[in-house]
C-alpha positions in Angstrom: -15.7 -31.5 53.7 -17.0 -28.6 51.5 -14.7 -25.8 52.6 -10.8 -25.7 53.2 -9.4 -26.4 56.5 -8.1 -22.9 56.8 -8.3 -19.3 55.2 -6.0 -16.4 55.4 -7.9 -13.3 55.2 -7.8 -9.5 55.9 -8.9 -8.5 59.3 -12.7 -8.3 59.3 -15.1 -5.6 60.0 -18.2 -5.9 61.9 -20.6 -3.1 60.7 -23.4 -3.7 63.6 -22.3 -4.6 67.2 -23.8 -3.9 70.6 -21.3 -3.3 73.2 -23.7 -1.8 75.8 -23.0 0.9 78.4 -19.4 1.8 79.1 -18.1 1.8 81.6 -20.4 -1.3 82.6 -20.1 -4.8 83.3 -21.4 -6.1 80.0 -19.2 -3.9 78.0 -16.0 -4.9 80.1 -17.0 -8.6 79.1 -17.7 -8.1 75.4 -15.4 -5.4 74.2 -12.3 -7.6 74.7 -13.8 -10.2 72.5 -13.9 -8.2 69.3 -10.2 -8.9 68.2 -10.7 -12.6 69.3 -13.0 -12.9 66.3 -10.6 -11.5 64.0 -12.4 -8.2 63.8 -10.4 -4.8 64.0 -13.3 -2.5 63.1 -16.9 -2.1 64.4 -19.9 0.0 63.9 -21.2 0.5 67.5 -24.9 0.8 68.2 -26.4 3.9 70.2 -29.3 2.2 71.7 -27.9 2.5 75.4 -30.1 2.8 78.4 -31.3 4.7 80.3 -30.4 7.1 77.7 -29.5 6.6 74.0 -26.4 8.4 72.2 -28.1 11.4 70.6 -25.2 13.9 70.5 -21.8 14.1 69.1 -20.4 14.7 72.5 -22.0 11.7 73.9 -20.9 9.6 71.0 -17.3 10.8 71.6 -17.4 10.2 75.4 -18.7 6.7 74.7 -16.0 5.9 72.4 -13.3 7.1 74.9 -14.6 4.4 77.3 -14.6 1.7 74.7 -10.9 2.6 73.8 -10.1 2.3 77.5 -11.3 -1.4 77.3 -9.4 -2.1 74.0 -7.6 0.6 72.1 -6.5 -1.7 69.2 -10.2 -1.5 67.8 -11.5 1.1 65.4 -14.7 2.1 66.8 -17.1 3.6 64.3 -19.8 5.6 66.3 -23.5 6.3 65.7 -26.2 8.5 66.8 -29.7 7.5 67.6 -32.4 9.4 65.6 -34.4 11.2 68.2 -36.3 14.6 68.0 -33.5 16.2 69.8 -31.0 15.7 66.9 -30.8 18.8 64.5 -29.2 19.4 61.1 -26.4 21.3 62.8 -25.8 18.3 64.9 -25.3 16.1 61.8 -23.0 18.5 60.4 -21.0 18.5 63.6 -21.1 14.6 63.5 -19.7 14.5 60.0 -16.6 16.6 60.8 -16.2 14.4 64.2 -16.3 11.2 62.1 -19.5 9.9 63.4 -20.2 7.2 60.8 -24.1 7.0 60.9 -27.4 7.7 62.6 -29.5 4.6 63.5 -33.3 4.7 63.2 -35.3 2.6 65.5 -39.1 2.1 64.8 -40.5 3.1 68.2 -41.2 -0.3 70.3 -39.8 -2.8 67.7 -36.8 -3.9 69.6 -34.4 -3.4 72.5 -34.2 0.3 73.8 -36.3 1.6 71.0 -38.8 3.5 73.1 -37.2 6.6 72.1 -37.6 5.9 68.4 -39.1 6.9 65.4 -43.0 7.0 64.6 -42.6 8.6 61.3 -39.6 10.0 59.2 -41.6 13.0 58.3 -40.5 15.1 61.2 -36.9 14.4 60.4 -37.0 15.9 56.8 -34.2 18.5 57.5 -32.2 16.1 59.4 -32.3 13.5 56.5 -31.6 16.3 54.2 -28.4 17.2 56.0 -27.4 13.6 56.2 -27.7 13.3 52.5 -25.7 16.5 51.8 -23.0 15.5 54.2 -22.7 11.8 53.5 -23.7 10.5 56.9 -25.3 7.2 56.7 -28.8 6.4 57.8 -28.9 2.8 59.4 -32.3 1.3 59.5 -33.7 -1.4 61.9 -36.2 -2.6 59.1 -39.3 -3.7 61.2 -42.5 -2.2 62.0 -43.7 -2.8 65.7 -46.0 -5.7 66.3 -49.7 -5.0 66.4 -52.5 -7.5 66.4 -54.8 -4.7 65.3 -52.7 -4.0 62.1 -51.8 -7.9 61.7 -48.0 -7.4 62.5 -45.8 -10.1 64.2 -42.3 -10.7 64.2 -42.8 -13.0 61.1 -43.9 -10.2 58.8 -42.5 -7.0 60.7 -39.7 -6.7 58.3 -41.7 -7.1 55.1 -44.1 -4.5 56.3 -41.3 -2.2 56.6 -40.0 -2.3 53.0 -42.3 0.1 51.8 -40.9 2.8 54.1 -37.5 1.8 52.8 -38.7 2.6 49.1 -40.1 5.8 50.2 -36.8 6.9 51.8 -35.0 6.1 48.6 -37.3 7.8 46.6 -37.4 11.0 48.8 -33.6 11.1 49.4 -32.0 9.6 46.4 -28.5 10.4 47.4 -28.7 9.2 51.0 -26.5 6.3 52.0 -28.6 3.6 53.7 -27.9 0.4 55.4 -30.9 -1.9 55.9 -29.6 -3.9 58.9 -29.8 -7.4 59.7 -31.8 -8.4 56.6 -33.8 -11.7 57.5 -36.2 -12.3 54.5 -35.8 -12.9 50.7 -38.0 -9.9 50.3 -35.4 -7.6 52.1 -32.5 -9.0 50.0 -34.5 -8.2 46.8 -35.5 -4.7 48.1 -31.9 -3.8 48.8 -30.9 -5.2 45.3 -33.5 -3.0 43.5 -31.9 0.1 45.1 -28.9 1.9 43.9 -25.2 1.4 44.9 -25.8 3.7 48.0 -28.3 1.3 49.6 -26.8 -1.9 51.1 -27.8 -4.6 53.6 -26.1 -6.2 56.4 -26.4 -9.7 57.2 -25.7 -11.4 60.8 -24.0 -14.6 61.3 -26.9 -16.3 63.1 -29.5 -15.4 60.7 -27.3 -17.8 58.1 -28.1 -20.6 60.4 -31.3 -20.2 62.3 -34.9 -20.8 61.6 -38.1 -19.8 63.5 -38.2 -23.2 64.9 -34.8 -22.9 66.4 -35.5 -19.6 68.4 -38.9 -20.8 69.4 -37.2 -23.6 71.3 -34.3 -21.5 72.7 -34.1 -18.2 74.5 -30.4 -17.7 73.4 -31.5 -17.9 69.8 -34.2 -15.3 70.1 -33.5 -11.9 68.5 -35.2 -9.1 66.6 -35.7 -9.4 63.6 -36.4 -12.9 64.2 -35.1 -15.9 62.0 -37.6 -17.0 59.5 -38.0 -19.5 56.8 -35.8 -21.9 55.1 -36.6 -20.0 51.9 -35.5 -16.9 53.7 -32.3 -18.4 55.1 -31.4 -19.6 51.5 -31.7 -16.1 50.0 -29.5 -14.8 52.9 -26.6 -17.4 52.1 -27.0 -16.6 48.4 -26.7 -13.0 49.1 -23.6 -13.6 50.8 -21.8 -15.5 48.0 -23.2 -13.1 45.4 -23.0 -9.7 47.3 -21.0 -7.7 44.9 -20.9 -5.1 47.4 -24.6 -5.0 48.3 -24.1 -7.1 51.5 -21.5 -7.4 54.1 -21.1 -8.5 57.8 -23.1 -6.9 60.6 -23.5 -9.2 63.4 -25.9 -7.5 65.5 -24.1 -9.3 68.3 -26.5 -8.6 71.1 -25.3 -9.5 74.6 -27.8 -9.7 77.3 -27.2 -11.0 80.9 -28.5 -14.5 81.5 -31.0 -13.2 83.9 -32.6 -11.1 81.1 -32.7 -14.2 78.8 -34.3 -16.7 81.4 -35.5 -14.6 84.1 -38.9 -13.4 85.0 -41.0 -11.6 82.2 -40.3 -11.4 78.4 -37.0 -12.6 77.3 -34.4 -10.0 75.9 -34.1 -10.0 72.1 -30.5 -10.6 71.2 -28.1 -13.4 70.1 -24.2 -12.9 71.4 -21.9 -13.9 68.5 -19.0 -11.4 68.8 -16.2 -13.7 69.9 -16.8 -16.3 67.1 -18.6 -14.3 64.3 -16.5 -15.3 61.4 -16.4 -19.1 62.5 -20.2 -19.0 62.7 -20.5 -17.5 59.2 -18.1 -20.4 57.8 -20.1 -23.0 59.5 -23.2 -21.6 58.1 -22.0 -21.4 54.6 -20.7 -25.0 55.0 -24.2 -26.1 56.4 -25.8 -24.4 53.3 -23.4 -26.2 50.9 -24.7 -29.5 52.3 -28.2 -28.6 52.0 -27.8 -27.4 48.5 -28.7 -23.7 49.1 -25.4 -22.6 47.8 -22.7 -24.2 45.7 -19.3 -25.0 47.0 -17.7 -23.0 44.2 -19.6 -20.0 45.2 -17.4 -19.6 48.4 -14.5 -18.1 47.1 -11.4 -16.2 48.6 -12.9 -12.9 47.1 -16.4 -13.6 48.4 -15.0 -14.2 52.1 -12.7 -11.1 51.8 -15.5 -8.9 50.5 -18.1 -10.0 53.0 -16.0 -10.0 56.0 -13.9 -7.1 55.3 -13.5 -4.9 52.1 -17.2 -4.3 51.1 -18.2 -2.6 54.5 -15.1 -0.8 54.8 -15.5 0.7 51.3 -19.1 1.7 52.1 -18.1 3.6 55.3 -15.1 4.9 53.7 -12.7 3.0 56.0 -9.2 2.2 55.2 -8.4 -1.4 54.3 -7.2 -3.8 56.9 -3.6 -3.6 57.8 -3.3 -7.0 59.4 -4.2 -10.5 58.4 -5.9 -13.5 60.3 -6.0 -17.1 59.9 -9.1 -19.1 60.3 -8.7 -22.8 61.2 -11.5 -25.5 61.3 -12.2 -26.9 64.6 -9.3 -24.9 66.5 -11.7 -23.3 69.1 -14.5 -24.4 71.3 -17.3 -21.9 72.0 -17.3 -21.1 75.7 -20.5 -22.0 77.9 -20.6 -18.5 79.0 -18.8 -15.4 79.7 -18.6 -14.5 83.3 -17.7 -11.9 85.7 -18.8 -11.0 89.2 -21.4 -8.9 87.8 -22.5 -10.4 84.6 -23.1 -13.8 82.6 -23.5 -13.9 78.8 -24.3 -17.2 77.0 -23.0 -17.2 73.5 -24.5 -18.6 70.4 -23.7 -22.5 70.0 -22.2 -22.7 73.3 -20.0 -25.6 73.9 -19.6 -26.6 70.2 -16.4 -26.8 68.4 -15.9 -23.6 65.9 -13.3 -22.2 63.6 -10.3 -20.6 65.6 -8.6 -17.4 64.9 -5.0 -16.6 64.8 -3.7 -12.9 64.1 -0.8 -13.0 61.6 
């Protein structure tokens, strides 16, 4: 087998998670699974419904509810870029330890109806973020439009000029291009300075367009694309040098939202087994020849899983270690409570197990 049978690593940091409303049935199910994956730090998305997190007080209140579910996790909180946010709120956010502000193009993904149409009205807010060192987190897609020739397959590529424009206009602004899915996105991030990075999910290292077109539990936005794009993501992981790190975009939805009437909800739930999914994808990539066996080193895994993301967000190094062991766990068929049921990625399959040391 190309990879070792076990790895001892620093505890991981997942810099893009969806935990949903707390208190709430889905948050109660998924928040306790963060540490199950070997993760002690998470960057929490603000796109709650019926109202997103748009103020420091709301973010801190949300954090208090998450801590009530698991107080051993370091929750990095974020605000939703919205026309109610002011430069003063950004300065308050920096003082309160809010880690970033997430920009959703209006209509591009789950709970993005309050999102951005143009960045022009946010000039003073973005200037304040640049001055205060508050990160801008980008959902890097434009909304699908038959008139404009935009579909899920090219929505990311069509967003990249916006990334370049933001970098040119705010050269010192720290920016994360979230959940990169294309070779073009990888190249765009690499072409920018050190203050611009990208996150990569576990599932995009495995999936192709054919996988999600046949399985609602593999459908997400941005969607998985071509073999060439997947290869570029795998190569970005093993050649990151700090430009790319783990952000799972683990997005839990009740099974009724995935298989019920109407459009299926976009999101893949990977939280409990995130690191194992990445190791599995790397091994599959080696077998296909997308990456070399020698490229998957201890330093590569430590950087992608833990140290690169912490350094970018100025988070202290992990104080604990974890051990990942091949085939030591089986992905549950679903997570259930009386109020919700969530189907995880690759349900029922053998996966790497995690032990806290």
